[in-house]
Backbone bond lengths (Angstrom), bond angles and torsions (degrees), N, CA, C in turn:
res aa  C-N    CA-C-N  psi(-1)  N-CA   C-N-CA  omega(-1)  CA-C   N-CA-C  phi
1 D - - - 1.473 - - 1.501 111.19 -
2 K 1.350 118.53 -53.26 1.466 117.83 179.61 1.457 116.89 -64.05
3 L 1.286 116.79 -39.47 1.507 123.35 -174.99 1.607 103.53 -74.05
4 L 1.181 122.76 -35.61 1.401 124.74 179.80 1.556 113.00 -77.47
5 G 1.321 115.17 -29.59 1.421 119.97 178.74 1.552 109.74 85.84
6 G 1.263 116.22 17.75 1.471 120.68 179.41 1.483 112.27 -108.98
7 P 1.333 118.71 -163.68 1.490 122.16 176.17 1.432 117.88 -57.43
8 Q 1.345 119.83 158.18 1.402 120.69 172.06 1.556 107.37 -74.38
9 A 1.369 112.64 114.39 1.470 117.41 -173.91 1.546 105.50 -163.96
10 G 1.199 119.30 161.61 1.447 126.14 172.74 1.557 114.09 -126.92
11 I 1.304 112.23 151.38 1.498 117.75 174.53 1.519 110.29 -116.69
12 I 1.187 119.65 119.98 1.464 126.10 172.79 1.506 114.38 -90.22
13 A 1.346 116.32 113.89 1.435 119.13 -174.55 1.610 104.67 -131.30
14 G 1.259 114.49 148.42 1.523 117.25 179.51 1.491 108.83 159.44
15 R 1.253 111.34 -161.43 1.512 120.68 -178.28 1.615 110.27 -66.57
16 A 1.184 116.68 143.26 1.479 123.36 -174.75 1.553 110.32 -55.18
17 A 1.275 120.14 -42.76 1.442 119.20 175.67 1.517 114.71 -61.56
18 T 1.301 116.19 -41.10 1.475 122.31 -175.32 1.550 106.14 -66.50
19 V 1.359 116.42 -50.34 1.468 122.37 -179.87 1.608 108.87 -58.26
20 A 1.330 116.83 -41.23 1.465 121.85 -176.04 1.605 105.55 -65.23
21 A 1.298 118.56 -42.89 1.490 122.47 -179.30 1.537 108.00 -63.24
22 V 1.267 116.52 -46.29 1.557 116.85 173.33 1.415 116.27 -56.29
23 R 1.368 116.78 -40.85 1.495 125.21 -178.01 1.562 108.68 -66.18
24 R 1.234 118.06 -32.48 1.554 121.65 -179.65 1.476 112.91 -81.40
25 H 1.333 119.90 -17.49 1.465 123.88 -177.32 1.620 109.53 -64.93
26 P 1.372 115.93 137.42 1.430 119.19 -175.74 1.582 110.97 -59.04
27 L 1.335 121.96 -31.42 1.378 124.83 179.66 1.632 112.41 -62.59
28 M 1.277 114.47 -24.39 1.411 119.52 -176.30 1.569 110.65 -54.20
29 R 1.279 116.72 -44.03 1.413 120.81 -177.95 1.442 109.97 -62.51
30 A 1.354 121.86 -38.77 1.466 122.49 -177.84 1.484 110.22 -78.44
31 L 1.313 122.48 -27.94 1.391 124.47 -174.77 1.611 112.61 -95.67
32 R 1.311 116.62 -5.53 1.374 118.65 -175.64 1.561 115.90 -66.87
33 P 1.293 124.31 128.41 1.426 121.27 -171.62 1.501 104.77 -73.65
34 G 1.394 114.74 154.05 1.424 126.81 176.56 1.538 112.14 -81.19
35 R 1.311 116.31 178.81 1.483 121.37 -177.53 1.627 111.77 -62.68
36 L 1.299 113.74 -44.07 1.443 114.57 176.65 1.461 118.03 -58.62
37 V 1.344 115.91 -38.14 1.455 121.67 179.80 1.495 108.01 -69.08
38 M 1.315 117.45 -45.03 1.403 123.98 179.87 1.559 110.60 -60.83
39 A 1.307 119.89 -39.21 1.469 126.68 -178.51 1.536 105.60 -66.24
40 A 1.297 116.31 -50.69 1.533 122.08 -178.60 1.447 111.63 -58.81
41 L 1.367 114.29 -44.00 1.489 119.57 -177.50 1.617 106.24 -65.86
42 E 1.297 117.64 -43.24 1.458 120.41 -179.29 1.593 107.93 -60.86
43 A 1.257 114.18 -49.27 1.481 120.83 178.61 1.592 113.07 -55.21
44 T 1.291 115.89 -40.27 1.426 122.77 -179.84 1.535 108.00 -71.08
45 L 1.250 119.97 -47.32 1.474 124.83 -178.59 1.614 108.58 -65.36
46 R 1.281 116.38 -40.59 1.447 121.02 178.87 1.553 109.10 -61.88
47 A 1.238 120.04 -40.85 1.471 129.20 174.84 1.543 109.00 -53.84
48 Y 1.305 116.54 -51.22 1.357 118.32 176.45 1.534 116.04 -66.93
49 A 1.274 117.87 -39.14 1.439 121.56 178.02 1.603 114.47 -66.83
50 E 1.367 110.15 -29.19 1.469 112.96 179.93 1.584 111.24 -97.41
51 G 1.307 116.37 5.59 1.501 118.46 176.59 1.513 113.10 78.73
52 R 1.284 119.86 19.87 1.448 123.73 178.38 1.436 119.61 -103.40
53 A 1.389 117.15 5.26 1.436 121.51 -173.15 1.502 112.07 -60.31
54 E 1.298 116.42 -46.80 1.496 120.79 -175.86 1.573 111.51 -62.57
55 R 1.325 113.45 -16.41 1.454 113.92 179.63 1.607 111.61 -105.08
56 D 1.372 115.34 -38.84 1.426 118.84 -167.82 1.542 110.77 -101.09
57 V 1.335 122.02 -17.00 1.402 122.06 179.18 1.551 108.08 -95.79
58 P 1.349 122.36 110.81 1.448 122.96 -166.63 1.580 110.95 -58.07
59 S 1.260 121.70 -46.74 1.475 122.40 -176.60 1.559 111.03 -65.98
60 V 1.259 117.34 -34.07 1.475 122.05 -176.87 1.554 106.44 -74.92
61 A 1.385 115.46 -40.13 1.473 122.63 177.24 1.538 107.91 -60.44
62 A 1.307 118.24 -42.49 1.449 117.95 -176.76 1.563 112.05 -70.40
63 L 1.186 115.61 -36.12 1.458 124.38 178.94 1.547 112.86 -66.17
64 A 1.367 114.79 -41.83 1.433 124.74 -173.31 1.549 116.00 -84.21
65 Q 1.370 117.01 -13.46 1.456 116.67 -176.32 1.558 112.03 -64.73
66 P 1.317 116.78 151.74 1.476 117.54 -176.53 1.619 106.32 -78.19
67 V 1.240 112.17 146.89 1.486 120.45 -177.99 1.545 113.14 -54.48
68 E 1.359 114.00 -33.58 1.474 121.24 -178.17 1.536 109.24 -66.62
69 A 1.398 121.84 -35.69 1.358 122.18 176.21 1.545 112.34 -68.00
70 V 1.322 115.70 -31.56 1.524 120.45 -178.15 1.485 103.92 -73.77
71 E 1.361 123.10 -44.06 1.379 120.72 177.93 1.426 117.81 -60.59
72 A 1.375 116.85 -37.03 1.450 123.51 176.84 1.592 109.44 -62.11
73 R 1.260 117.08 -44.44 1.455 117.11 177.12 1.533 111.18 -62.05
74 A 1.373 119.50 -45.24 1.447 121.45 179.86 1.514 107.94 -56.38
75 R 1.295 115.09 -48.24 1.571 119.11 173.81 1.447 119.03 -52.17
76 A 1.297 111.86 -45.29 1.507 117.04 176.90 1.546 110.58 -61.97
77 I 1.262 118.56 -45.44 1.459 119.72 -177.77 1.598 110.29 -64.56
78 A 1.242 113.08 -45.49 1.548 118.29 -178.71 1.527 106.79 -62.94
79 A 1.282 121.67 -40.76 1.447 126.20 -176.26 1.546 109.78 -66.38
80 G 1.290 114.49 -31.39 1.523 119.27 -176.76 1.441 116.01 -92.84
81 V 1.347 120.23 -6.69 1.447 120.99 -170.68 1.515 106.65 -87.74
82 A 1.314 117.45 127.87 1.471 126.63 169.33 1.606 108.01 -77.19
83 A 1.305 118.88 101.16 1.457 123.63 -166.56 1.550 110.20 -106.69
84 A 1.248 118.79 50.23 1.467 118.47 176.00 1.510 111.50 -69.01
85 G 1.392 112.25 112.31 1.450 116.67 176.95 1.544 109.05 95.73
86 A 1.363 119.25 6.89 1.510 117.15 -176.59 1.482 102.75 -143.02
87 T 1.410 113.24 156.94 1.459 122.65 175.56 1.446 106.51 -104.42
88 V 1.395 117.36 122.27 1.432 119.90 177.52 1.458 110.06 -119.69
89 R 1.353 116.15 129.72 1.497 121.58 178.23 1.468 109.69 -143.64
90 V 1.346 111.49 161.97 1.489 122.05 -179.71 1.536 108.68 -105.84
91 A 1.329 114.18 127.41 1.532 115.84 -175.20 1.456 107.93 -145.84
92 P 1.399 116.40 156.88 1.460 117.73 172.79 1.516 108.00 -67.77
93 V 1.283 113.40 150.19 1.486 124.65 177.94 1.561 112.32 -140.04
94 E 1.252 113.50 152.04 1.485 117.25 175.35 1.517 111.40 -106.00
95 G 1.302 113.28 114.59 1.420 117.24 175.37 1.468 114.98 -92.67
96 R 1.257 117.86 171.35 1.507 124.14 176.66 1.515 111.21 -117.82
97 V 1.267 118.83 130.57 1.428 121.55 174.87 1.520 109.35 -63.26
98 G 1.305 119.68 -45.49 1.426 127.27 177.67 1.503 117.05 69.00
99 G 1.278 114.90 -158.93 1.461 120.23 178.49 1.660 106.69 78.54
100 G 1.361 109.58 -178.08 1.447 109.74 -178.19 1.487 109.84 -84.16
101 T 1.277 118.13 -17.42 1.453 123.77 -176.12 1.627 113.62 -74.61
102 L 1.371 112.73 -51.49 1.482 119.61 178.54 1.563 111.59 -131.93
103 P 1.320 113.85 65.48 1.470 118.80 -172.63 1.527 115.55 -61.81
104 T 1.369 120.20 -29.92 1.429 123.15 -177.10 1.534 111.12 -118.26
105 A 1.249 119.58 14.61 1.475 120.09 176.33 1.491 112.71 -74.66
106 A 1.400 116.86 123.29 1.500 121.76 -178.82 1.411 108.87 -81.85
107 L 1.229 114.86 154.57 1.584 123.53 179.45 1.448 109.47 -143.48
108 R 1.482 113.10 117.18 1.530 116.51 -179.08 1.418 110.47 -66.98
109 S 1.287 118.56 136.83 1.423 121.27 -173.42 1.609 107.67 -152.37
110 W 1.382 117.69 179.99 1.415 125.83 175.57 1.423 110.24 -128.93
111 G 1.300 115.55 145.45 1.494 117.55 -177.19 1.595 111.62 -143.48
112 V 1.287 112.96 164.06 1.418 120.93 169.52 1.571 109.76 -98.09
113 R 1.342 113.16 123.31 1.460 118.39 -178.53 1.524 109.47 -109.16
114 V 1.323 115.61 128.13 1.540 119.67 178.33 1.400 108.82 -116.69
115 G 1.377 112.22 124.68 1.494 117.29 178.37 1.530 108.83 -128.21
116 S 1.360 118.63 -164.70 1.465 125.69 -178.34 1.553 111.85 60.52
117 I 1.326 115.37 22.25 1.512 115.52 179.29 1.613 106.53 -151.98
118 G 1.183 122.06 157.39 1.474 119.92 -178.35 1.517 113.58 -58.08
119 A 1.308 118.40 110.85 1.440 120.40 -178.88 1.452 117.89 -59.24
120 T 1.375 115.76 -42.90 1.460 120.11 -170.97 1.610 106.46 -68.03
121 L 1.350 113.71 -45.30 1.309 117.54 -175.36 1.620 116.54 -72.02
122 L 1.368 109.77 -36.47 1.462 115.00 169.79 1.478 116.19 -62.42
123 E 1.353 116.38 -35.26 1.446 118.09 -179.93 1.591 105.24 -71.47
124 R 1.212 116.91 -39.57 1.423 118.27 -179.67 1.523 114.48 -66.26
125 Q 1.346 113.66 -35.15 1.467 123.84 174.61 1.493 110.79 -65.41
126 L 1.339 118.61 -35.87 1.493 121.99 179.29 1.607 109.73 -65.13
127 R 1.393 108.54 -38.33 1.544 113.22 179.97 1.589 111.59 -64.36
128 R 1.303 115.36 -27.54 1.446 120.29 -172.68 1.642 110.40 -86.87
129 Q 1.340 113.18 -8.10 1.542 117.94 176.14 1.563 108.69 -62.69
130 D 1.395 111.13 164.53 1.376 118.38 170.54 1.512 107.81 -121.24
131 P 1.282 119.91 109.78 1.445 123.59 0.09 1.560 111.92 -79.36
132 P 1.303 114.41 163.71 1.426 120.80 -177.96 1.670 108.83 -63.06
133 V 1.235 115.15 146.66 1.516 119.80 174.41 1.496 108.26 -119.06
134 V 1.287 117.47 123.36 1.438 122.15 177.96 1.542 111.12 -97.77
135 A 1.340 115.85 118.14 1.453 123.30 178.24 1.535 108.41 -121.93
136 R 1.317 112.65 -177.21 1.476 117.20 175.41 1.497 107.51 -134.96
137 I 1.260 116.91 164.06 1.452 123.15 -177.55 1.482 107.20 -107.87
138 D 1.405 117.37 130.26 1.381 121.13 172.68 1.495 109.78 -128.81
139 G 1.348 120.70 106.95 1.386 123.67 -172.06 1.530 109.96 68.39
140 A 1.289 113.97 -121.73 1.419 122.97 -178.27 1.583 111.80 -101.11
141 E 1.345 116.71 7.02 1.479 121.34 -175.03 1.418 110.82 -120.18
142 V 1.409 115.23 147.20 1.409 124.19 169.09 1.489 111.47 -87.71
143 V 1.289 117.20 132.24 1.503 123.90 -177.34 1.483 113.22 -115.96
144 L 1.367 114.14 122.21 1.500 115.51 168.18 1.517 108.53 -112.10
145 D 1.300 115.06 123.29 1.426 123.10 -175.43 1.468 106.61 -91.49
146 A 1.352 116.10 121.88 1.382 124.80 -170.70 1.567 114.19 -77.56
147 R 1.281 113.23 -13.46 1.486 118.70 176.60 1.466 114.75 -63.47
148 T 1.317 112.83 -28.76 1.461 119.74 179.80 1.532 115.36 -81.87
149 L 1.263 118.18 2.91 1.466 122.80 -177.61 1.581 108.17 -111.89
150 R 1.305 108.88 156.67 1.544 119.41 170.06 1.473 107.63 -95.97
151 D 1.256 119.26 164.76 1.415 122.98 175.79 1.541 111.32 -61.69
152 E 1.291 114.90 -35.05 1.449 115.70 178.97 1.486 116.86 -78.02
153 D 1.344 118.63 1.18 1.411 127.47 178.15 1.520 113.29 -93.80
154 V 1.363 114.33 -16.44 1.455 122.93 -170.71 1.588 110.52 -60.58
155 H 1.245 119.28 -48.79 1.460 123.93 -175.19 1.561 105.22 -61.87
156 E 1.314 120.71 -54.48 1.463 121.31 -177.77 1.602 113.23 -60.85
157 V 1.251 117.90 -37.13 1.493 119.44 179.89 1.465 108.29 -75.04
158 T 1.319 123.56 -32.96 1.458 123.00 171.54 1.500 109.91 -62.53
159 R 1.316 121.40 -44.69 1.474 120.02 -177.88 1.504 109.39 -72.64
160 A 1.292 122.57 -31.92 1.420 122.31 177.68 1.530 109.92 -70.60
161 L 1.238 120.15 -39.51 1.510 120.03 -178.12 1.612 105.01 -72.22
162 S 1.252 120.73 -40.98 1.468 124.82 -179.81 1.525 105.84 -56.45
163 R 1.261 116.14 -50.32 1.555 122.66 -177.95 1.524 109.34 -62.37
164 A 1.338 119.37 -46.13 1.439 120.69 -179.21 1.447 114.51 -65.84
165 I 1.378 118.21 -35.90 1.504 122.29 172.33 1.475 107.65 -61.66
166 A 1.343 119.49 -51.44 1.490 123.59 -175.72 1.470 112.18 -60.89
167 E 1.395 117.69 -38.12 1.492 118.98 -177.07 1.511 107.44 -72.49
168 C 1.332 119.72 -35.98 1.458 120.48 176.62 1.467 112.27 -67.89
169 A 1.353 119.38 -38.13 1.439 125.27 176.01 1.540 109.23 -64.88
170 A 1.196 115.97 -45.61 1.553 119.80 -179.37 1.364 113.51 -63.30
171 Q 1.333 116.79 -40.10 1.515 118.06 178.77 1.445 109.80 -72.45
172 G 1.349 119.88 -26.60 1.510 123.80 -179.63 1.458 110.56 64.76
173 V 1.345 115.73 27.89 1.547 115.02 -176.31 1.496 110.43 -117.73
174 C 1.304 119.96 -14.11 1.452 117.60 -177.76 1.368 117.44 -54.41
175 A 1.336 121.01 -53.48 1.473 120.66 -173.26 1.511 107.04 -74.82
176 E 1.445 121.40 -38.49 1.341 122.53 174.99 1.525 115.52 -57.44
177 A 1.185 117.75 -49.66 1.506 124.32 177.51 1.489 111.67 -61.46
178 E 1.333 113.89 -36.16 1.520 116.67 -178.16 1.594 105.30 -67.14
179 A 1.345 118.28 -40.88 1.452 122.63 179.67 1.446 110.62 -63.37
180 S 1.407 117.57 -37.92 1.476 116.68 -176.80 1.515 110.01 -75.13
181 D 1.405 116.38 -30.19 1.472 120.49 179.32 1.579 107.02 -62.17
182 S 1.313 115.51 -35.52 1.518 118.79 -179.06 1.388 116.86 -83.51
183 G 1.410 118.33 -4.33 1.445 126.23 177.77 1.538 108.95 97.09
184 E 1.294 119.60 1.54 1.461 119.30 176.46 1.486 107.97 -87.66
185 R 1.352 115.67 166.14 1.508 122.44 -178.85 1.462 106.80 -143.86
186 D 1.340 115.03 140.09 1.436 123.99 172.66 1.482 109.20 -113.46
187 D 1.321 119.20 103.57 1.433 120.22 -179.11 1.451 116.25 -96.87
188 T 1.405 117.30 12.97 1.366 125.45 178.55 1.496 117.38 -75.71
189 A 1.342 112.88 -20.28 1.469 119.00 -174.32 1.481 115.37 -73.38
């Protein structure tokens, strides 16, 4: 399922006697996939058979895209972000394929790194946007990996990131709250 990029399902293949024994087991009824799972699995396998997987299966498309296209998306986001009070830069990042199939496989990528503002609260503010933006924190920076985006997502992610930075700056609490989270305190305010 994870390696194929389709639904969570399994296929049992083997000698007829072994498959028949599995079919007769009482757990088979509980573990049997429903019609929707079977339809999704069929569509996924058909995309592979017809050579459309890199285009039509989202996880495969994300893994297969050229790193230059990923970098271009990261640069477009960074160029469009109004970053009052934050440092925004484009940098190479290392992503993880993840899942049960490739849990530690590294993947070269490009991302937008946002610093000079409270990372924890900015990341939280991004998730509150409409649509929500999922990022990760690396040290004191929020990182948005552009590999997980499609070209048509760039404008919305740019707007959401600009809004989140502006909201943090308007509240004036991002950096202060970050300092209090780490046990530091700024009594000059």
